[in-house]
C-alpha positions in Angstrom: 114.0 105.3 115.6 114.1 101.7 116.1 112.7 99.2 113.7 112.9 95.6 112.2 115.3 95.7 109.4 117.8 93.6 107.5 120.6 94.2 110.2 120.6 93.2 114.0 122.0 95.0 117.0 122.9 98.7 117.2 123.2 100.4 113.8 126.0 102.4 115.1 128.1 99.2 115.4 126.9 98.0 111.9 127.7 101.2 110.1 131.4 101.3 111.8 132.1 97.6 111.1 130.7 97.6 107.5 132.4 100.9 106.5 135.7 100.4 108.4 137.6 100.2 105.1 136.6 103.5 104.0 139.7 105.7 105.0 137.9 108.9 105.3 135.6 107.3 108.0 138.6 106.2 110.0 140.4 109.5 109.6 137.3 111.4 110.7 136.9 109.2 113.8 140.6 109.9 114.8 140.0 113.7 114.1 142.3 114.0 111.3 139.5 115.2 108.7 136.6 117.4 108.9 133.0 116.1 108.7 132.8 118.1 105.5 135.5 115.9 104.0 133.8 112.8 105.2 130.6 113.9 103.5 132.5 114.2 100.2 133.9 110.6 100.7 130.7 109.1 101.5 128.9 110.8 98.4 131.0 108.7 96.3 130.1 105.3 97.7 127.3 103.0 96.8 125.2 101.5 99.8 125.1 98.1 98.3 128.9 97.9 97.8 129.2 98.0 101.7 126.2 95.9 102.7 124.3 99.0 104.2 121.1 100.8 103.1 121.1 104.4 102.0 120.0 105.7 105.4 122.9 103.9 107.1 125.5 105.0 104.7 124.4 108.7 105.1 124.2 108.3 109.0 127.9 107.7 108.8 128.4 111.5 108.2 126.6 112.3 111.5 128.4 109.8 113.8 129.7 111.4 116.9 133.4 111.8 117.1 133.5 112.1 121.0 130.2 111.0 122.4 131.2 111.7 126.0 132.2 115.3 125.3 129.3 115.8 123.2 126.8 114.8 125.9 128.7 116.7 128.5 127.7 119.9 126.2 124.2 118.8 125.9 123.9 118.4 129.7 125.5 121.9 130.2 122.7 123.4 127.9 119.9 121.6 129.7 121.2 122.6 133.1 121.7 126.3 132.1 118.2 126.4 130.9 116.8 124.8 133.9 115.5 121.7 132.1 117.4 119.6 134.6 118.9 120.4 138.1 122.5 119.6 137.2 125.1 118.3 134.5 127.1 115.6 136.5 126.5 112.0 136.4 128.6 108.9 137.3 130.7 108.3 134.1 132.5 105.2 135.5 129.4 103.6 136.6 127.9 104.3 133.0 131.0 102.6 131.4 130.4 99.5 133.7 126.8 99.4 132.7 127.7 99.7 129.1 129.6 96.6 129.4 126.8 94.9 131.1 124.3 95.8 128.3 126.7 94.6 125.8 127.0 91.3 127.5 123.3 90.9 128.5 121.0 92.6 126.1 119.8 90.4 123.3 118.6 91.9 119.9 117.5 88.5 118.4 117.4 89.8 114.7 116.2 93.2 115.5 117.9 96.6 114.9 118.1 99.8 117.0 118.8 103.4 115.6 119.7 104.5 119.1 123.1 105.7 118.8 125.8 106.0 121.8 125.5 109.5 122.4 121.6 109.2 122.7 121.8 106.2 124.9 124.4 108.0 127.1 122.3 111.3 127.2 119.2 109.5 128.4 121.2 107.5 131.1 122.6 110.9 132.5 119.3 112.6 132.2 117.5 109.8 134.3 120.3 109.6 137.0 120.1 113.6 137.3 116.5 113.7 137.3 115.8 110.6 139.7 112.3 110.4 138.3 109.6 108.5 140.2 107.6 107.4 137.2 108.7 107.3 133.5 106.6 106.5 130.4 108.3 105.1 127.4 105.9 105.4 124.4 107.0 103.4 121.4 109.5 101.4 123.6 110.0 98.7 121.0 112.2 95.9 122.4 113.4 98.1 125.3 116.9 99.1 124.1 116.5 102.8 124.8 114.5 102.4 127.9 117.3 100.3 129.3 119.6 103.2 129.5 117.2 105.1 131.7 116.5 102.0 134.2 119.7 102.7 136.3 118.6 106.1 137.3 114.9 105.1 137.7 115.6 102.2 140.0 118.2 104.3 142.1 115.3 106.8 142.7 112.9 104.0 143.6 110.8 104.8 140.5 109.0 102.8 138.0 109.2 102.4 134.0 106.1 101.8 132.0 107.0 100.5 128.6 104.3 100.8 126.3 104.3 99.3 122.7 101.5 97.8 120.4 103.9 95.1 119.2 103.6 92.0 121.4 106.5 90.3 120.0 108.8 93.3 120.6 107.2 93.7 124.0 108.0 90.1 124.9 111.7 90.6 123.9 111.8 93.8 126.2 110.6 91.8 129.1 113.3 89.2 128.5 115.9 91.9 128.3 114.9 93.6 131.5 115.1 90.3 133.1 118.6 89.7 132.1 119.4 93.3 133.2 117.7 92.6 136.5 115.2 95.5 136.2 111.9 93.5 135.2 110.5 94.1 138.8 110.7 97.8 138.3 108.8 97.8 134.9 105.4 97.5 133.7 104.8 96.3 130.3 101.8 97.5 128.2 101.0 96.1 124.8 98.7 98.9 123.7 98.7 102.1 121.7 100.2 104.9 123.5 97.3 107.3 122.9 94.9 104.7 124.4 96.9 103.9 127.3 97.2 107.7 128.2 93.4 108.3 127.7 92.6 105.7 130.3 95.4 106.1 132.6 95.6 109.5 134.3 98.7 109.1 136.6 101.3 111.8 136.3 104.8 111.2 135.2 108.1 113.0 135.6 109.8 112.1 132.5 108.5 110.9 129.2 110.4 109.2 126.4 108.8 109.2 122.8 109.9 107.0 119.9 106.8 105.8 118.5 106.0 105.2 115.0 102.8 104.7 113.1 101.8 102.8 110.0 103.4 104.3 106.9 100.3 104.5 104.7 97.3 103.3 106.5 95.0 104.9 109.0 94.5 108.6 109.7 97.3 111.1 108.3 98.1 112.3 111.8 99.0 108.9 113.1 101.1 107.7 110.3 104.8 107.3 110.6 106.4 110.0 112.9 103.4 112.3 112.6 101.9 110.2 115.3 104.0 112.3 117.7 101.4 115.0 117.5 98.4 112.9 118.9 100.7 111.2 121.4 101.8 114.4 122.8 98.4 115.8 123.0 97.3 112.8 125.1 100.6 112.9 127.1 100.7 116.7 128.0 98.1 116.4 130.8 99.8 113.5 132.4 103.3 115.2 132.4 103.7 117.1 135.6 104.8 120.7 135.4 108.5 120.9 135.1 108.6 117.2 133.8 110.6 116.5 130.8 109.7 115.1 127.3 112.6 113.4 125.5 111.9 112.7 121.9 113.9 110.6 119.4 114.2 111.4 115.6 114.0 115.0 115.9 116.4 115.6 113.2 116.3 119.0 112.0 119.9 120.0 111.3 121.9 119.1 108.3 125.5 118.7 109.8 126.8 119.0 106.2 125.4 119.6 102.8 124.0 116.3 102.6 121.2 116.0 100.0 119.8 112.9 101.6 119.3 114.8 104.9 117.8 117.7 103.1 115.1 115.6 102.1 114.7 113.9 105.5 114.5 117.3 107.1 111.8 118.6 104.9 109.8 115.5 105.6 110.4 115.8 109.3 109.3 119.3 109.3 106.1 118.1 107.6 105.5 115.2 109.9 106.3 117.0 113.2 104.2 120.1 112.5 101.5 119.3 114.8 104.0 118.1 117.5 105.9 121.4 117.2 102.7 123.2 117.7 101.7 121.3 121.0 105.4 122.0 122.2 105.2 125.6 121.4 101.9 126.2 123.4 102.6 123.8 126.5 106.3 123.5 126.9 108.5 126.3 128.1 111.8 124.9 127.2 112.6 123.4 124.0 116.0 122.2 122.7 116.8 120.1 119.8 120.3 118.4 119.7 122.0 117.3 116.4 122.7 113.8 117.5 123.0 111.0 114.9 119.3 110.5 114.7 118.4 113.9 116.3 117.0 114.5 119.9 114.6 117.0 121.3 114.1 117.8 124.9 111.2 119.8 126.2 110.2 120.9 129.7 106.5 121.0 130.6 105.4 124.6 131.2 105.7 125.5 135.0 103.2 127.8 136.9 105.4 130.8 135.9 105.3 130.2 132.1 102.4 128.9 129.9 104.3 127.6 126.9 107.1 128.6 124.6 104.8 131.5 123.4 104.2 132.8 127.0 104.8 136.4 128.0 105.3 135.6 131.8 108.6 136.3 133.6 109.2 132.7 133.9 109.4 132.3 130.2 112.3 134.6 129.6 114.8 132.0 129.0 112.4 130.4 126.3 112.3 133.7 124.4 116.0 133.7 124.3 116.1 130.1 123.3 113.4 131.2 120.5 115.7 133.8 119.1 118.7 131.5 119.2 116.5 128.7 117.3 115.7 131.1 114.6 119.3 132.0 113.9 120.4 128.5 114.2 117.7 127.0 111.9 116.1 129.8 109.7 117.2 129.1 106.0 118.0 132.7 105.2 120.6 132.3 108.2 122.1 128.9 107.5 121.5 127.6 104.1 123.7 128.3 100.9 122.3 130.2 98.0 120.5 127.8 95.5 121.5 128.4 91.9 120.0 126.4 89.0 122.4 126.0 86.2 121.7 124.3 82.9 124.9 122.4 82.8 124.3 121.0 86.5 120.8 119.9 85.6 121.2 117.7 82.5 118.9 114.5 82.8 117.0 116.3 85.6 113.5 118.1 85.4 112.8 121.4 87.2 109.5 119.9 88.8 108.2 116.7 89.8 106.0 114.5 87.6 104.3 113.3 90.7 103.1 116.9 91.4 101.7 117.3 87.9 98.3 115.5 87.6 97.7 116.1 83.9 101.2 114.3 83.2 99.2 110.9 83.6 96.5 111.6 81.3 96.7 109.4 78.1 95.6 112.0 75.7 98.2 114.3 76.7 100.8 111.6 76.9 100.3 110.5 73.2 101.0 114.2 72.1 104.1 115.2 74.1 107.6 114.6 72.7 110.7 114.8 74.9 110.9 118.7 74.4 107.3 119.3 75.3 107.5 116.7 78.1 110.2 118.8 79.8 108.2 122.1 78.9 105.3 120.6 80.7 107.5 120.3 83.9 109.1 123.9 83.4 105.5 125.5 83.1 104.4 123.9 86.3 107.6 125.1 88.0 106.9 128.6 86.8 103.4 128.4 88.2 104.4 127.1 91.4 107.0 129.6 92.0 104.5 132.6 90.7 102.1 131.4 93.3 104.6 131.3 96.1 105.8 134.7 95.3 102.4 136.3 95.3 101.2 134.3 98.3 104.3 135.3 100.4 104.6 138.9 99.3 100.8 140.0 98.9 99.1 137.8 101.2 101.2 136.2 104.1 103.6 139.0 104.9 101.1 141.8 105.1 98.9 139.6 107.7 102.1 138.8 109.6 103.4 142.3 109.5 100.0 143.3 111.2 100.4 140.5 113.8 104.1 141.8 114.4 103.0 145.4 115.0 99.7 144.3 116.7 97.9 146.1 114.2 94.9 143.6 114.1 91.5 143.7 116.0 92.7 141.1 118.4 94.8 140.6 121.4 98.4 139.6 120.3 100.8 138.2 122.8 104.2 139.8 123.0 106.1 136.5 121.9 103.7 136.1 119.1 104.3 139.5 117.9 108.2 138.9 118.0 107.9 135.5 116.3 105.9 137.3 113.6 109.0 139.5 112.8 111.0 136.3 112.3 108.2 134.8 110.0 108.2 137.9 108.0 111.8 137.6 107.2 111.4 133.8 106.1 108.5 134.5 103.8 110.4 137.4 102.2 113.3 135.1 101.7 111.1 132.4 100.2 109.8 134.9 97.7 113.3 136.1 96.8 114.4 132.5 96.3 111.4 131.7 94.0 112.3 135.0 92.0 115.9 134.0 91.8 115.1 130.3 90.6 112.6 131.5 88.2 115.2 133.8 86.6 117.8 131.1 86.3 115.5 128.8 84.7 114.2 131.2 82.3 117.6 132.3 81.3 119.0 128.9 81.1 116.1 127.2 79.1 114.9 130.3 77.1 111.2 129.0 78.0 108.7 131.8 78.5 106.2 131.3 81.4 102.6 130.6 80.8 100.9 131.6 83.9 97.3 132.4 84.2 95.3 134.4 86.8 94.9 131.4 88.9 98.3 132.2 90.5 97.2 135.5 91.9 96.0 134.2 95.3 95.7 137.7 96.5 93.4 138.7 93.8 91.2 135.7 94.4 91.1 136.3 98.2 90.1 140.0 97.7 87.1 139.0 95.5 86.1 136.6 98.1 86.1 139.3 100.8 84.5 142.0 98.8 81.1 141.2 100.3 82.1 141.5 103.8 80.5 144.6 105.5 83.5 146.4 107.2 87.2 146.7 107.4 87.3 144.9 110.6 85.8 141.8 109.4 88.0 141.8 106.0 91.0 142.2 108.3 89.9 139.2 110.4 89.3 137.3 107.3 92.6 137.9 106.0 94.1 136.8 109.3 91.9 133.6 109.0 93.1 132.8 105.6 96.7 133.2 106.4 96.4 131.0 109.5 94.4 128.5 107.5 96.9 128.4 104.5 100.0 128.2 106.9 98.6 125.1 108.7 97.6 123.2 105.4 99.9 120.5 104.4 101.5 121.1 100.9 102.5 117.8 99.3 104.9 119.9 96.9 107.1 120.7 100.0 107.2 117.2 101.0 107.5 115.3 97.6 110.0 117.5 95.5 112.8 117.2 98.0 112.6 113.5 97.8 112.3 113.2 94.0 115.7 112.6 92.6 114.4 113.5 89.0 114.3 116.9 90.0 117.3 119.1 89.6 119.3 119.4 92.8 118.9 123.2 93.3 115.1 123.0 93.1 114.9 120.2 95.4 117.2 121.9 98.0 115.3 125.3 97.7 112.0 123.5 98.3 113.5 121.6 101.1 114.7 124.9 102.8 111.1 126.1 102.4 109.7 123.2 104.2 112.2 123.8 107.2 110.9 127.2 107.7 107.1 126.2 107.0 107.4 123.8 109.8 108.2 126.3 112.3 105.3 128.6 110.7 102.9 125.6 111.0 103.7 125.5 114.7 103.1 129.0 115.2 99.8 129.2 113.3 98.5 125.9 114.8 98.5 128.0 118.1 97.4 131.3 116.5 94.4 129.7 114.6 92.5 128.7 117.7 93.2 131.8 119.5 91.9 133.9 116.5 88.7 131.8 116.3 87.9 132.0 120.0 88.5 135.8 120.1 85.8 136.4 117.5 82.4 137.4 118.7 79.5 134.9 118.0 78.3 137.1 115.3 81.9 137.2 113.6 81.8 133.6 113.8 78.7 133.1 112.0 79.8 135.7 109.5 83.2 134.3 108.7 82.5 130.5 109.1 81.3 130.0 105.4 84.7 131.5 104.3 86.6 128.8 106.0 85.9 125.9 103.6 86.2 128.4 100.6 89.8 129.4 101.7 90.8 125.8 101.9 89.4 125.1 98.5 91.0 128.4 97.0 94.5 127.7 98.6 94.6 124.4 96.7 92.9 125.4 93.4 95.1 124.9 90.2 95.9 127.4 87.7 93.5 126.1 85.0 93.7 129.2 83.0 97.4 128.9 82.6 97.1 125.2 81.9 94.6 125.7 79.2 96.8 128.0 77.4 99.9 125.7 77.8 97.9 122.5 76.6 96.7 124.3 73.4 100.4 125.1 72.8 101.0 121.3 72.3 98.6 121.0 69.5 95.5 120.0 71.4 92.1 121.0 70.5 89.8 123.1 72.7 87.6 120.0 73.1 90.6 117.9 74.2 91.8 120.4 76.6 88.3 120.5 78.2 88.3 116.7 78.4 91.7 116.5 80.2 90.8 119.3 82.6 87.5 117.8 83.5 89.0 114.5 84.1 92.0 115.7 86.2 90.4 118.5 87.9 86.8 117.3 88.6 84.9 118.8 91.5 85.2 115.5 93.5 89.1 115.3 92.9 89.5 119.0 94.0 87.3 118.4 97.1 89.5 115.3 97.9 92.7 117.3 97.5 91.5 120.1 99.6 90.2 117.7 102.4 93.7 116.1 102.6 95.6 119.4 102.5 93.4 120.9 105.1 93.3 118.0 107.5 95.6 119.4 110.1 93.8 122.7 110.1 90.4 121.1 110.7 91.8 119.1 113.6 93.1 122.3 115.2 89.6 123.8 114.9 87.8 120.7 116.3 90.2 120.6 119.2 89.5 124.3 120.2 85.8 123.5 120.0 85.3 125.5 116.8 83.5 122.6 115.0 81.0 122.7 117.8 79.5 125.8 116.3 77.2 124.5 113.7 77.9 127.6 111.5 81.1 126.2 110.8 80.5 122.5 110.8 77.5 122.9 108.4 79.8 125.1 106.1 82.4 122.4 106.0 79.9 119.7 105.5 78.2 121.5 102.6 81.8 122.0 101.0 82.2 118.3 101.3 85.3 118.8 103.5 83.9 116.9 106.6 81.2 114.1 106.7 
């Protein structure tokens, strides 16, 4: 990610310069201590004491010790998986060019979060690929693009730098002139999606580092979530076998770093749509644990139709998917999360931001400190109880049916294999929820007050009771799981970043979010396939259930909440007033519409909303205009 910040120039240099007096960083850079020891030392520091921000301080724990050796290993992986045709590049020429960039490239008060190993990787990939046309989407002021230019120019190619910020683009023009490459570049001040929609020329290499507004506009175009829509527009313009190289694909925590646990959880949420597109249209997918994280993806060739393809040409992709699960699944990679009373003093077990009633003035007037903590504990219990029942009674039976192809649909071999992985993930999520619930119950002595609202399995079966046969009920259960797994849970993104919550709870939910990012990608592809395989009569029959699925998934456990509130001394009328104010029909529809936004986009893109039976049902429920 590149952005206008308080520092100027390459952030790697800033970090090393301002933290140079931290002995552990020097020892780590010299190979004397491990990264884990560096992490321990960095945890003790305060950013303001060193003139850096929290992000920069924590990035010190991800710095490459030997960037050249690291890039050599990454290139080897790209070569052995047939993403690029070789692994060699001119290292001496790179060193000379780096000196040239240092002497001529101007930052003019701007900062770049492109780290040395990421610059070297792009330089080498461009030299090896010798691309004829390269797109830089979110080119900012041209720093990362500058590293690809020698390889592009040597091949007689052209670079298109696209960024909606005219000020940044003007600086990139000046920088390319200083480096002698301006004549080989086209500079476009435009949104990358708009450019791709009007320009149909194919490219060989695409470099993605765009960032949308933080809080304005459609949710899927905010911050790094914009990778999804950009990649959707890019993919038809990237030739078969072409390469997409994306920045900020940070999915691996190199140490037990709480800051990056939160960041990874947020990334998994933001990149869900992007990962779904990669799974469907790219037959090679590698993510590298560089300082900011880099993903490299090969556009599916004729012998493979995407990462989920069952064709012979996708065999290496299957192997990579197996390796990816073993490398990223939390059941394989994360430590056990244990909540202890003595470790959680001063911290709550749930986030106030996820408790709508917590802001109600009638309740605030009645709660003392003990009941304030109890309010959070009860919401924790309800969230965990819902998670356990959802994973064990709803998701895993449906996933098991996919894994064994025991559904009235055609299931691709790779999808069946991935369903086995998801089954293990979901079982572990339920177990972790059980364990944390036991920890909190034993440590606090607070008895759970949980209503029938958490029994999502019971509510689902009540919904489906009127369907005419076993086949349609089986299809409906598949639809519900596909819908629920593509919905965005704010809990999974908010709690890991809320430092008022106990560390064990934040870490466990961050773990859950990492796995759910992969599951979202799987079901983002599965949901359109499922809908398109339904007969028209089945679509007509099941369409009214889709908005009800979305509403049921986000429905609160009002029964349990009412019992809890009465225990705080509120009257039945006061409880009615609170529940009416906080969970009004309009509020519930708004929450469901936000959570189900990605799900509806997937249905729209596959043409499902063109069917009046579905669009009418969603409109009647108030989920679409």
